[in-house]
MISE-219619 format. One record per residue (C-alpha): chain; x, z, y. Coordinates in nm, 4 decimals, padded with zeros to 6 digits. Layout:
! MISE-219619
NODE  c        px        pz        py
NODE  A         X         Z         Y
...
***
This chain:
! MISE-219619
NODE  c        px        pz        py
NODE  A  -11.0858   04.5380   06.2612
NODE  A  -10.8875   04.3278   06.0647
NODE  A  -10.7406   04.0274   06.2103
NODE  A  -10.8531   03.7246   05.9738
NODE  A  -10.6305   03.4612   06.1538
NODE  A  -10.2885   03.5775   06.0387
NODE  A  -10.2374   03.6006   05.6682
NODE  A  -09.9313   03.6524   05.4611
NODE  A  -09.7053   03.3107   05.4393
NODE  A  -09.4963   03.4669   05.1556
NODE  A  -09.4642   03.3195   04.8233
NODE  A  -09.5914   03.4886   04.5131
NODE  A  -09.2174   03.5846   04.4016
NODE  A  -09.1329   03.7479   04.7556
NODE  A  -09.1345   04.0884   04.6054
NODE  A  -08.8523   03.9941   04.3359
NODE  A  -08.6572   03.9556   04.6712
NODE  A  -08.6998   04.3008   04.8276
NODE  A  -08.4138   04.5323   04.7843
NODE  A  -08.3962   04.8948   04.8502
NODE  A  -08.2194   05.1583   05.0705
NODE  A  -08.2821   05.5018   05.1225
NODE  A  -08.3115   05.6625   05.4745
NODE  A  -08.1985   06.0077   05.4754
NODE  A  -08.4961   06.2670   05.5428
NODE  A  -08.3299   06.3667   05.8782
NODE  A  -08.3834   06.0083   06.0278
NODE  A  -08.7665   06.1162   06.0272
NODE  A  -08.7660   06.3917   06.2626
NODE  A  -09.0005   06.3554   06.5449
NODE  A  -08.7929   06.5406   06.7864
NODE  A  -08.4663   06.3744   06.7858
NODE  A  -08.3295   06.0366   06.7188
NODE  A  -08.1049   06.0084   06.4652
NODE  A  -07.8843   05.6970   06.3946
NODE  A  -07.9495   05.5382   06.0254
NODE  A  -07.6858   05.6148   05.8037
NODE  A  -07.7626   05.3338   05.5587
NODE  A  -07.8903   04.9687   05.6717
NODE  A  -08.1080   04.7683   05.4860
NODE  A  -07.9649   04.5175   05.2254
NODE  A  -08.1331   04.1873   05.3473
NODE  A  -08.1928   03.9137   05.1331
NODE  A  -08.3705   03.5916   05.1700
NODE  A  -08.7358   03.6763   05.0867
NODE  A  -08.8326   03.3674   04.8882
NODE  A  -08.6802   03.0628   04.7699
NODE  A  -08.9681   02.8580   04.9524
NODE  A  -08.9217   03.0482   05.2810
NODE  A  -08.6457   02.9785   05.5247
NODE  A  -08.3242   03.0871   05.4850
NODE  A  -08.3373   03.2885   05.8429
NODE  A  -08.6524   03.4751   05.7070
NODE  A  -08.5009   03.7826   05.5232
NODE  A  -08.6530   04.0707   05.3556
NODE  A  -08.5581   04.4155   05.2618
NODE  A  -08.7021   04.7629   05.1270
NODE  A  -08.6606   05.1230   05.2772
NODE  A  -08.7789   05.4177   05.0806
NODE  A  -08.9479   05.6982   05.2684
NODE  A  -09.0940   06.0235   05.2351
NODE  A  -09.4455   06.0050   05.0840
NODE  A  -09.5339   06.3422   05.2712
NODE  A  -09.3050   06.3946   05.5659
NODE  A  -09.3652   06.7507   05.5621
NODE  A  -09.1691   06.7507   05.2175
NODE  A  -08.8814   06.5089   05.3171
NODE  A  -08.7013   06.5740   04.9617
NODE  A  -08.9940   06.5041   04.7500
NODE  A  -09.1640   06.1934   04.6376
NODE  A  -09.0640   05.8498   04.7942
NODE  A  -09.2396   05.5304   04.8508
NODE  A  -09.1512   05.1723   04.9278
NODE  A  -09.2005   05.0148   05.3030
NODE  A  -09.1199   04.6340   05.2590
NODE  A  -08.9834   04.4646   05.5839
NODE  A  -08.8845   04.1510   05.7121
NODE  A  -08.7044   03.9981   05.9947
NODE  A  -08.6237   03.6670   06.1722
NODE  A  -08.3032   03.7674   06.3765
NODE  A  -08.3199   03.7107   06.7682
NODE  A  -08.2248   03.3465   06.8798
NODE  A  -07.9594   03.4517   07.1341
NODE  A  -07.6876   03.7370   07.0189
NODE  A  -07.6140   03.7146   07.3989
NODE  A  -07.9796   03.7796   07.5193
NODE  A  -08.0632   03.9926   07.2592
NODE  A  -08.2421   04.3034   07.3540
NODE  A  -08.3448   04.4931   07.0399
NODE  A  -08.6384   04.4598   06.7625
NODE  A  -09.0224   04.3518   06.7881
NODE  A  -09.2364   04.5315   06.5616
NODE  A  -09.5549   04.3139   06.4629
NODE  A  -09.8684   04.4441   06.3084
NODE  A  -10.1606   04.1924   06.2305
NODE  A  -10.4392   04.4553   06.2221
NODE  A  -10.6304   04.6260   05.9387
NODE  A  -10.6284   04.8926   05.8026
NODE  A  -10.5138   04.7247   05.5094
NODE  A  -10.3762   04.4091   05.6660
NODE  A  -09.9962   04.3005   05.5363
NODE  A  -09.7637   04.2055   05.7983
NODE  A  -09.4423   04.1341   05.6011
NODE  A  -09.5310   03.7496   05.6954
NODE  A  -09.5841   03.7699   06.0512
NODE  A  -09.2457   03.6780   06.1702
NODE  A  -09.2712   03.3353   06.0543
NODE  A  -09.6740   03.2780   06.0751
NODE  A  -09.7435   02.9987   06.2723
NODE  A  -10.0607   03.1676   06.4128
NODE  A  -09.8251   03.3977   06.5933
NODE  A  -09.7710   03.2672   06.9284
NODE  A  -09.4274   03.4134   07.0826
NODE  A  -09.2668   03.2399   07.4042
NODE  A  -08.9034   03.0991   07.3256
NODE  A  -08.7437   03.3939   07.5544
NODE  A  -08.9005   03.6509   07.3794
NODE  A  -08.7972   03.4820   07.0438
NODE  A  -08.4251   03.4748   07.1904
NODE  A  -08.4466   03.8239   07.3047
NODE  A  -08.5801   04.0156   06.9928
NODE  A  -08.5333   04.0509   06.6135
NODE  A  -08.9072   04.0054   06.4970
NODE  A  -08.9755   04.2686   06.2436
NODE  A  -09.2749   04.2548   05.9620
NODE  A  -09.3608   04.5061   05.7557
NODE  A  -09.6298   04.6063   05.5205
NODE  A  -09.7957   04.9438   05.6153
NODE  A  -09.7654   05.1996   05.3526
NODE  A  -10.0205   05.1411   05.0570
NODE  A  -10.0795   04.7856   05.1464
NODE  A  -09.9151   04.4645   05.0258
NODE  A  -09.5625   04.4967   04.8900
NODE  A  -09.5095   04.8795   05.0192
NODE  A  -09.6140   05.0774   04.6850
NODE  A  -09.9478   04.9265   04.7212
NODE  A  -10.2427   05.1313   04.5952
NODE  A  -10.4868   05.0352   04.3803
NODE  A  -10.8254   05.1856   04.2532
NODE  A  -10.9267   04.9344   03.9931
NODE  A  -11.2368   04.8309   04.2249
NODE  A  -11.4603   04.5619   04.0602
NODE  A  -11.5970   04.2753   04.2868
NODE  A  -11.9323   04.4925   04.3102
NODE  A  -11.7621   04.7901   04.4344
NODE  A  -11.5921   04.6435   04.6954
NODE  A  -11.8724   04.4430   04.8331
NODE  A  -11.9804   04.7447   05.0727
NODE  A  -12.1157   04.5409   05.3304
NODE  A  -12.4834   04.5896   05.2645
NODE  A  -12.7771   04.6345   05.4748
NODE  A  -13.0152   04.9899   05.4485
NODE  A  -13.3216   04.9052   05.2548
NODE  A  -13.5044   05.1825   05.1069
NODE  A  -13.5255   05.0319   04.7651
NODE  A  -13.1430   04.9716   04.7351
NODE  A  -13.0210   05.3022   04.9255
NODE  A  -12.9718   05.4981   04.6047
NODE  A  -12.7494   05.2102   04.4586
NODE  A  -12.5865   05.1975   04.7988
NODE  A  -12.5059   05.5597   04.7774
NODE  A  -12.3751   05.5561   04.4260
NODE  A  -12.1456   05.2566   04.4968
NODE  A  -11.9871   05.4266   04.7725
NODE  A  -11.9572   05.7449   04.5579
NODE  A  -11.8077   05.5166   04.2832
NODE  A  -11.5166   05.3681   04.5164
NODE  A  -11.3983   05.7156   04.6378
NODE  A  -11.4149   05.8597   04.2706
NODE  A  -11.2267   05.5697   04.1427
NODE  A  -10.9769   05.5994   04.4235
NODE  A  -10.8926   05.9740   04.4041
NODE  A  -10.9072   05.9569   03.9926
NODE  A  -10.6330   05.6617   04.0352
NODE  A  -10.4184   05.7609   04.3525
NODE  A  -10.5304   06.1095   04.4141
NODE  A  -10.1753   06.2475   04.4954
NODE  A  -10.1323   05.9651   04.7338
NODE  A  -10.4452   05.9137   04.9017
NODE  A  -10.4123   06.1791   05.1619
NODE  A  -10.0790   06.0796   05.2943
NODE  A  -10.1829   05.6924   05.3645
NODE  A  -10.2590   05.7929   05.7365
NODE  A  -10.2128   05.6062   06.0487
NODE  A  -09.9691   05.8883   06.1417
NODE  A  -09.7491   05.8681   05.8313
NODE  A  -09.7447   05.4867   05.9264
NODE  A  -09.6019   05.5588   06.2524
NODE  A  -09.3600   05.7441   06.1409
NODE  A  -09.2631   05.5014   05.8672
NODE  A  -09.2303   05.2530   06.1700
NODE  A  -08.9918   05.5126   06.3176
NODE  A  -08.7874   05.5186   05.9926
NODE  A  -08.7535   05.1216   06.0226
NODE  A  -08.6408   05.2254   06.3770
NODE  A  -08.3579   05.4107   06.2527
NODE  A  -08.2770   05.2238   05.9770
NODE  A  -08.2262   04.9436   06.1980
NODE  A  -07.9918   05.1648   06.4261
NODE  A  -08.2133   05.1398   06.7434
NODE  A  -08.2722   05.3556   06.9908
NODE  A  -08.6388   05.2339   07.0635
NODE  A  -08.8922   04.9476   06.9490
NODE  A  -09.0875   04.7001   07.1176
NODE  A  -09.4203   04.6032   06.9597
NODE  A  -09.7141   04.3636   06.9107
NODE  A  -10.0104   04.4955   06.7397
NODE  A  -10.3324   04.3539   06.7037
NODE  A  -10.6785   04.5005   06.6498
NODE  A  -10.6399   04.8299   06.4329
NODE  A  -10.2477   04.7669   06.4933
NODE  A  -10.3656   04.8840   06.8803
NODE  A  -10.4465   05.1864   06.7253
NODE  A  -10.1330   05.2496   06.5528
NODE  A  -09.9354   05.1309   06.8200
NODE  A  -10.1001   05.4226   07.0644
NODE  A  -10.0376   05.6593   06.7621
NODE  A  -09.6453   05.5729   06.7771
NODE  A  -09.6512   05.6399   07.1446
NODE  A  -09.8262   05.9503   07.1216
NODE  A  -09.5772   06.0888   06.8509
NODE  A  -09.2420   05.9082   06.9614
NODE  A  -09.2864   05.8388   07.3383
NODE  A  -08.9075   05.8525   07.4147
NODE  A  -08.8866   05.5801   07.1353
NODE  A  -09.1372   05.3265   07.2849
NODE  A  -09.0134   05.0155   07.4922
NODE  A  -09.2659   04.7494   07.5278
NODE  A  -09.5875   04.7636   07.3771
NODE  A  -09.8670   04.5057   07.3771
NODE  A  -10.1675   04.5887   07.2384
NODE  A  -10.3669   04.2620   07.1642
NODE  A  -10.7826   04.3568   07.1056
NODE  A  -10.7715   04.7204   07.1442
NODE  A  -10.9763   04.9966   06.9651
NODE  A  -11.1135   05.2732   07.1174
NODE  A  -10.8984   05.5555   07.0053
NODE  A  -11.1469   05.8350   07.0322
NODE  A  -11.4105   05.5960   06.8435
NODE  A  -11.1850   05.5085   06.5637
NODE  A  -11.3813   05.5962   06.2404
NODE  A  -11.7320   05.5778   06.1992
NODE  A  -11.7862   05.5251   06.5548
NODE  A  -11.6256   05.1563   06.5782
NODE  A  -11.8993   05.0562   06.3272
NODE  A  -12.1603   05.1612   06.5830
NODE  A  -11.9728   04.9862   06.8686
NODE  A  -11.9627   04.6783   06.6804
NODE  A  -12.3430   04.6883   06.6095
NODE  A  -12.4090   04.7760   06.9711
NODE  A  -12.1759   04.4860   07.1176
NODE  A  -12.3650   04.2352   06.8843
NODE  A  -12.7037   04.2481   07.0682
NODE  A  -12.5680   04.1404   07.4249
NODE  A  -12.3426   03.8673   07.2445
NODE  A  -12.6674   03.7482   07.0711
NODE  A  -12.8487   03.7402   07.3927
NODE  A  -12.5812   03.5447   07.5492
NODE  A  -12.6073   03.2959   07.2462
NODE  A  -12.9957   03.2567   07.2956
NODE  A  -12.9186   03.1892   07.6637
NODE  A  -12.6660   02.9259   07.6063
NODE  A  -12.8347   02.7470   07.3170
NODE  A  -13.1667   02.7275   07.5141
NODE  A  -13.0126   02.5186   07.8042
NODE  A  -12.8898   02.2776   07.5040
NODE  A  -13.1816   02.2360   07.3133
NODE  A  -13.1528   01.8574   07.3177
NODE  A  -12.7870   01.8879   07.1222
NODE  A  -12.9251   02.1836   06.8985
NODE  A  -13.2962   02.1531   06.8761
NODE  A  -13.3172   02.5578   06.8534
NODE  A  -13.5551   02.6239   07.1486
NODE  A  -13.5941   02.5404   07.5077
NODE  A  -13.6062   02.9470   07.6321
NODE  A  -13.3794   03.2085   07.5053
NODE  A  -13.6927   03.3891   07.3633
NODE  A  -13.7693   03.0522   07.1515
NODE  A  -13.4148   03.0567   07.0224
NODE  A  -13.4263   03.3932   06.9153
NODE  A  -13.7723   03.3356   06.7441
NODE  A  -13.6175   03.0368   06.5762
NODE  A  -13.3123   03.2442   06.4505
NODE  A  -13.5530   03.5273   06.2969
NODE  A  -13.8049   03.2613   06.1541
NODE  A  -13.4906   03.1232   05.9655
NODE  A  -13.3948   03.4985   05.8641
NODE  A  -13.7280   03.5377   05.6937
NODE  A  -13.7484   03.2182   05.5665
NODE  A  -13.4306   03.2789   05.3749
NODE  A  -13.5441   03.5977   05.2632
NODE  A  -13.8274   03.3960   05.0788
NODE  A  -13.5865   03.1147   04.9668
NODE  A  -13.2279   03.1245   05.0305
NODE  A  -13.0588   02.8493   05.2061
NODE  A  -12.7509   02.6827   05.0986
NODE  A  -12.4329   02.7191   05.3120
NODE  A  -12.1153   02.5693   05.2103
NODE  A  -12.1990   02.5996   04.8327
NODE  A  -12.3390   02.9680   04.8655
NODE  A  -12.6875   03.0581   04.8934
NODE  A  -12.7600   03.3167   05.1809
NODE  A  -13.0497   03.5248   05.1890
NODE  A  -13.1439   03.6587   05.5292
NODE  A  -12.9336   03.9347   05.4963
NODE  A  -12.6446   03.6847   05.4405
NODE  A  -12.7134   03.5332   05.7458
NODE  A  -12.7356   03.8517   05.9340
NODE  A  -12.3871   03.9468   05.7878
NODE  A  -12.2390   03.6560   05.9723
NODE  A  -12.2923   03.8395   06.3010
NODE  A  -11.9679   03.8039   06.4173
NODE  A  -12.0065   03.4186   06.4923
NODE  A  -12.2222   03.5033   06.7631
NODE  A  -11.9181   03.5816   06.9724
NODE  A  -11.8424   03.2110   06.9572
NODE  A  -12.1699   03.0575   07.1135
NODE  A  -12.0731   02.6924   07.0262
NODE  A  -11.9648   02.7696   06.7027
NODE  A  -12.2810   02.9573   06.6226
NODE  A  -12.5354   02.7111   06.7360
NODE  A  -12.3881   02.4420   06.5279
NODE  A  -12.4007   02.6752   06.2282
NODE  A  -12.7658   02.7972   06.2668
NODE  A  -12.8937   02.4317   06.3691
NODE  A  -12.7267   02.3268   06.0360
NODE  A  -12.8720   02.6037   05.8532
NODE  A  -13.2147   02.4991   05.9845
NODE  A  -13.1729   02.1117   05.8708
NODE  A  -13.0986   02.2539   05.5525
NODE  A  -13.4036   02.4875   05.5113
NODE  A  -13.6268   02.1832   05.6788
NODE  A  -13.4732   01.9672   05.3797
NODE  A  -13.2597   01.7544   05.6195
NODE  A  -12.9020   01.6630   05.5791
NODE  A  -12.7225   01.8744   05.8631
NODE  A  -12.5834   01.6493   06.1656
NODE  A  -12.3810   01.9496   06.2903
NODE  A  -12.0580   02.0529   06.1607
NODE  A  -12.0487   02.4223   06.2644
NODE  A  -11.9908   02.6880   05.9916
NODE  A  -11.9952   03.0500   05.9942
NODE  A  -11.6613   03.2264   05.9373
NODE  A  -11.5791   03.2431   05.5793
NODE  A  -11.4257   03.5451   05.3767
NODE  A  -11.0719   03.6207   05.4537
NODE  A  -10.8432   03.4755   05.1774
NODE  A  -10.6045   03.7453   04.9915
NODE  A  -10.3250   03.7976   05.1912
NODE  A  -10.1169   03.9400   04.9110
NODE  A  -09.9148   03.7804   04.6462
NODE  A  -09.9974   03.7670   04.2534
NODE  A  -09.8012   04.0951   04.2051
NODE  A  -10.0033   04.2939   04.4459
NODE  A  -10.3359   04.4551   04.2891
NODE  A  -10.6236   04.2480   04.3591
NODE  A  -10.8252   04.5136   04.4963
NODE  A  -10.5487   04.6414   04.7334
NODE  A  -10.6826   04.4974   05.0703
NODE  A  -10.9947   04.7208   05.0051
NODE  A  -10.8305   05.0071   04.8404
NODE  A  -10.5802   05.0293   05.1323
NODE  A  -10.8393   04.9844   05.3978
NODE  A  -11.0740   05.2527   05.2793
NODE  A  -10.7555   05.4799   05.1925
NODE  A  -10.6388   05.4962   05.5355
NODE  A  -10.9749   05.4709   05.7450
NODE  A  -11.1189   05.7610   05.5513
NODE  A  -10.8017   05.9740   05.5279
NODE  A  -10.7831   05.9471   05.9202
NODE  A  -11.1508   05.9998   06.0051
NODE  A  -11.3046   06.1830   05.7324
NODE  A  -11.4309   06.4571   05.9772
NODE  A  -11.6620   06.1585   06.1539
NODE  A  -11.8281   06.0660   05.8335
NODE  A  -12.1290   06.3134   05.7448
NODE  A  -12.1386   06.4061   05.3822
NODE  A  -12.5064   06.4117   05.3448
NODE  A  -12.6576   06.0557   05.2403
NODE  A  -12.9711   06.1259   05.3952
NODE  A  -12.7924   06.1074   05.7486
NODE  A  -12.7109   05.7636   05.6571
NODE  A  -13.0371   05.6544   05.5776
NODE  A  -13.2049   05.8113   05.9226
NODE  A  -12.9177   05.6492   06.0954
NODE  A  -12.9403   05.3232   05.9451
NODE  A  -13.3328   05.2996   06.0032
NODE  A  -13.2762   05.4133   06.3754
NODE  A  -13.0190   05.1442   06.4477
NODE  A  -13.1947   04.8855   06.2940
NODE  A  -13.4369   04.9273   06.5519
NODE  A  -13.1677   04.9761   06.8192
NODE  A  -12.9709   04.6674   06.7299
NODE  A  -13.1394   04.4334   06.4958
NODE  A  -12.8887   04.1994   06.4139
NODE  A  -12.6732   04.4620   06.2315
NODE  A  -12.7448   04.8049   06.3041
NODE  A  -12.8329   04.8412   05.9255
NODE  A  -12.5139   04.7251   05.8058
NODE  A  -12.2940   04.9295   06.0056
NODE  A  -12.4898   05.2523   06.0043
NODE  A  -12.5082   05.2318   05.6092
NODE  A  -12.3346   05.4600   05.3958
NODE  A  -11.9628   05.3890   05.3301
NODE  A  -11.6943   05.5466   05.0982
NODE  A  -11.5711   05.7649   05.3401
NODE  A  -11.8757   05.9899   05.2939
NODE  A  -11.7144   06.1042   04.9742
NODE  A  -11.3958   06.0860   05.0623
NODE  A  -11.1153   06.3760   05.0718
NODE  A  -10.9703   06.4222   05.3977
NODE  A  -10.6052   06.3336   05.4859
NODE  A  -10.3001   06.5330   05.5320
NODE  A  -10.3584   06.5884   05.9137
NODE  A  -10.6282   06.5367   06.1944
NODE  A  -10.6730   06.2004   06.3845
NODE  A  -10.4386   06.1848   06.6745
NODE  A  -10.5616   06.2441   07.0112
NODE  A  -10.4181   05.9548   07.2168
NODE  A  -10.3679   06.0628   07.5750
NODE  A  -10.0085   05.9808   07.7380
NODE  A  -09.8419   05.7944   07.9970
NODE  A  -09.6229   05.5455   07.7908
NODE  A  -09.6282   05.2288   07.9436
NODE  A  -09.8141   04.9526   07.7631
NODE  A  -10.0228   04.6018   07.8119
NODE  A  -10.3510   04.5708   07.6785
NODE  A  -10.4828   04.2210   07.6299
NODE  A  -10.8671   04.1786   07.5574
NODE  A  -11.1630   03.9152   07.5100
NODE  A  -11.4963   04.0073   07.6991
NODE  A  -11.6695   03.8965   07.3934
NODE  A  -11.4741   04.0222   07.1175
NODE  A  -11.7006   04.1208   06.8184
NODE  A  -11.4769   04.3508   06.6147
NODE  A  -11.3185   04.5540   06.8857
NODE  A  -11.5392   04.5262   07.1731
NODE  A  -11.4568   04.5335   07.5473
NODE  A  -11.5644   04.8886   07.6047
NODE  A  -11.3216   05.0038   07.3380
NODE  A  -11.0310   04.8142   07.4956
NODE  A  -11.1196   04.9762   07.8393
NODE  A  -11.1176   05.3146   07.6458
NODE  A  -10.7614   05.2266   07.5276
NODE  A  -10.6747   05.1723   07.8792
NODE  A  -10.7638   05.5234   08.0062
NODE  A  -10.5977   05.6831   07.7355
NODE  A  -10.2697   05.5360   07.7877
NODE  A  -10.2474   05.6148   08.1695
NODE  A  -09.9065   05.4090   08.2257
NODE  A  -10.0813   05.0935   08.0829
NODE  A  -10.1800   04.7714   08.2304
NODE  A  -10.5069   04.5653   08.1320
NODE  A  -10.5619   04.1794   08.1038
NODE  A  -10.9037   04.0915   08.0478
NODE  A  -11.0045   03.7231   07.9419
NODE  A  -11.3544   03.6733   08.1181
NODE  A  -11.5615   03.4751   07.8950
NODE  A  -11.3030   03.5026   07.6243
NODE  A  -11.4579   03.4763   07.2688
NODE  A  -11.3753   03.5986   06.9216
NODE  A  -11.1212   03.8549   06.8210
NODE  A  -10.7355   03.8450   06.9268
NODE  A  -10.6218   03.6993   07.2306
NODE  A  -10.2365   03.5860   07.1299
NODE  A  -10.2435   03.2162   07.1293
NODE  A  -10.5845   03.1596   07.2534
NODE  A  -10.5544   03.1931   07.6460
NODE  A  -10.2134   03.0748   07.8290
NODE  A  -10.3105   03.3105   08.1133
NODE  A  -10.3100   03.6313   07.8927
NODE  A  -10.0117   03.4957   07.6830
NODE  A  -09.8011   03.4228   08.0156
NODE  A  -09.8715   03.8105   08.1123
NODE  A  -09.7643   03.9567   07.7581
NODE  A  -09.4682   03.7286   07.7185
NODE  A  -09.3483   03.8147   08.0781
NODE  A  -09.3927   04.1776   08.0056
NODE  A  -09.1847   04.1713   07.6779
NODE  A  -08.9234   03.9358   07.8267
NODE  A  -08.8935   04.1660   08.1512
NODE  A  -09.0373   04.5013   08.0765
NODE  A  -09.2422   04.4427   08.4238
NODE  A  -09.5892   04.5333   08.3810
NODE  A  -09.8568   04.3674   08.6244
NODE  A  -09.8665   04.5628   08.9322
NODE  A  -10.2459   04.6122   08.8732
NODE  A  -10.5010   04.5216   08.6019
NODE  A  -10.5560   04.1458   08.5919
NODE  A  -10.8494   03.8858   08.4773
NODE  A  -10.7771   03.5733   08.3038
NODE  A  -11.0687   03.3181   08.2714
NODE  A  -11.1254   03.1333   07.9321
NODE  A  -10.9965   02.8137   07.8697
***
């Protein structure tokens, strides 16, 4: 559930500018707000960043049940409100994950906020615990360890099991004393520590993808400290864990069907078939050809599984049609006339002083600690489920049901949070989101009884912010005025 559009803009030396400040343990009480007794010592984040972009570091308990024990760092950043007279408070930002660094979000050009919102709020970025510059976790994972995106195959399943077991074992050996405390509940408590350190009674929040779940957990733990919350591309809070992989596989099938229908009507442009059935056959024939002879794509050789691994592209029908047509032309020995490409891997979002495996290590750490109970311990259950889901969801069912490191992880310090409250929030959601499907957004809406939802009918891809003026207008109006729409709204894709 990671937001691949928002990457850190911090230069490699940013961590050197982060200064430390301790927050009193009493500031972390969930029952009574406590004013911060120590203010962050802000300093320019980096010589190459704007002077207005400031960074600091907070120290918080690793284990909130032991506030006098070990502490960890939480790296925070800010751009101050554009108008002291109009300033309302702070707007915390989270790009998704787990494992997504957010320190650079206040100055990220991909973040689209209205001028009025920027005048009213200090924009606060932060790297969640264990991520980026916030006491980053590392497991010493190799490139092969990190490649857990593999479909089920009988001949390779034993290696997949061993790889998942190895990742869990390496993380336990390298960071066993930390892992159980790298949870969403504790990150929400860290957000409240940020609130206390900044001297604010409440926080407003814009969270994307996994950040919607994080925001929802904050509303559950700290409902009286919640101001205006916008949740962009929401996850099902009850399905968070193994269930979200199943949801992605399930949603990929109607997205693929929609793509075949759209592409069939444009056979003249793409040459993939005049009917949806013909387009579908062209695609699966191409997958079979690539299994026999891999097809070059952007300098890499793709097998059939490599093609299927790009399944999220089918949420963007035009891009997918151009990409598949280009693969077919290459396989036919022609120079591709189309320019579409499948989405490439997310570039590293951490600076040089962050461990190279931090993104993967922190993502598994949080997900597995949060949701260990949703993952079977018996490898044979994954074999069974992957075989079943390959039939149910041919595009990606065996990818998403195959064994993951969480099968061998130790449980986190607390159970997963049940989200069920009346805190106001605005949920914005694309109809054709491949990573946090529409059904998940609707489930979040039901769990947050005080919420309103804006659905982008026909909206493609992951993350709404900056991609639909109608939805953006609703979100910015809510942040600026605090008034939710009177009813759920539907916007049309542009």
